[in-house]
C-alpha positions as CSV (number, residue, x, y, z in Angstrom):
1,V,24.3,39.3,-48.4
2,L,26.3,36.6,-50.3
3,I,28.3,35.6,-47.2
4,R,25.0,35.4,-45.2
5,R,23.5,33.1,-47.8
6,V,26.6,30.9,-47.9
7,I,26.5,30.5,-44.1
8,I,22.8,29.8,-44.1
9,N,23.1,27.2,-46.9
10,A,26.0,25.5,-45.0
11,A,23.8,25.4,-41.9
12,I,21.0,23.8,-43.8
13,I,23.4,21.2,-45.3
14,A,24.7,20.5,-41.8
15,I,21.1,20.2,-40.4
16,L,20.3,17.7,-43.2
17,A,23.4,15.7,-42.6
18,I,22.7,15.5,-38.8
19,A,19.1,14.5,-39.4
20,L,20.1,11.8,-41.9
21,Y,22.7,10.5,-39.5
22,I,20.2,10.4,-36.6
23,I,17.8,8.5,-38.9
24,Q,20.5,6.0,-39.8
25,L,21.4,5.5,-36.1
26,T,17.8,4.9,-35.1
27,V,17.1,2.5,-37.9
28,T,20.2,0.4,-37.2
29,E,19.4,0.4,-33.4
30,F,15.6,-0.1,-33.4
31,A,14.7,-1.8,-36.6
32,Q,14.9,-5.3,-35.1
33,A,13.2,-4.4,-31.8
34,T,10.4,-6.6,-30.7
35,T,8.6,-4.1,-28.5
36,F,7.1,-0.7,-29.5
37,L,10.6,0.6,-30.1
38,Y,10.6,-0.5,-33.7
39,L,8.3,2.5,-34.3
40,V,11.1,5.0,-33.2
41,P,12.6,5.4,-36.7
42,S,9.3,6.0,-38.3
43,L,8.3,8.5,-35.7
44,L,11.6,10.3,-35.9
45,L,11.3,10.5,-39.7
46,S,7.8,12.0,-39.3
47,F,9.1,14.4,-36.7
48,F,12.0,15.6,-39.0
49,N,9.6,15.9,-42.0
50,F,7.3,18.1,-39.9
51,T,9.8,20.3,-38.1
52,L,12.7,20.9,-40.4
53,P,10.8,22.6,-43.2
54,I,9.7,25.2,-40.6
55,F,13.4,25.8,-39.8
56,F,14.1,26.0,-43.5
57,R,11.4,28.6,-43.9
58,I,12.8,30.7,-41.1
59,L,16.4,30.4,-42.5
60,A,15.2,31.2,-46.0
61,E,13.6,34.5,-44.7
62,Q,17.0,35.4,-43.3
63,E,18.6,35.2,-46.7
64,F,16.8,38.3,-47.8
65,W,15.6,37.2,-51.2
66,R,13.8,39.7,-53.4
67,T,10.4,38.0,-53.6
68,E,8.4,36.0,-51.2
69,L,7.7,33.5,-54.1
70,F,11.3,32.6,-54.3
71,V,11.5,32.0,-50.6
72,I,8.6,29.7,-50.8
73,Q,10.1,27.8,-53.8
74,L,13.4,27.5,-52.0
75,T,11.7,26.2,-48.9
76,V,9.7,23.6,-50.9
77,V,12.9,22.4,-52.7
78,R,14.7,22.0,-49.5
79,A,11.8,20.2,-47.9
80,M,11.6,17.8,-50.9
81,I,15.3,17.1,-50.7
82,L,14.8,16.3,-47.0
83,R,11.9,14.0,-47.6
84,I,13.6,12.1,-50.5
85,T,16.9,11.7,-48.9
86,S,15.5,10.8,-45.5
87,L,13.3,8.1,-47.1
88,F,16.3,6.8,-49.0
89,V,18.4,6.6,-45.9
90,F,15.5,5.0,-43.9
91,F,14.8,2.3,-46.4
92,Y,18.5,1.7,-47.3
93,Y,19.5,1.0,-43.7
94,L,16.3,-0.8,-42.9
95,F,16.8,-3.3,-45.8
96,L,20.5,-3.5,-45.0
97,K,19.8,-4.3,-41.4
98,R,17.1,-6.9,-42.3
99,S,19.3,-8.6,-44.8
100,N,22.1,-9.2,-42.2
């Protein structure tokens, strides 16, 4: 069970890292766009904030925790980490791009 939890947590960290990298790429590419493409980073951020917590819930159920309450708490914590870090990456690269 411990090895399964370590593998799942490593997968979650990898998913978070990939999502943050994709947000960084889209902000640096489309932040200065003049057409509707400037909306791509915001839409992608909303997409990640909607879909990834669903995957976190599925993965948390596969960790076989004792109570359902702990699974919910773990999913909420992971979702909050996603939202806070994705907003930080979004605004950091947005202001970095605008200042150059």
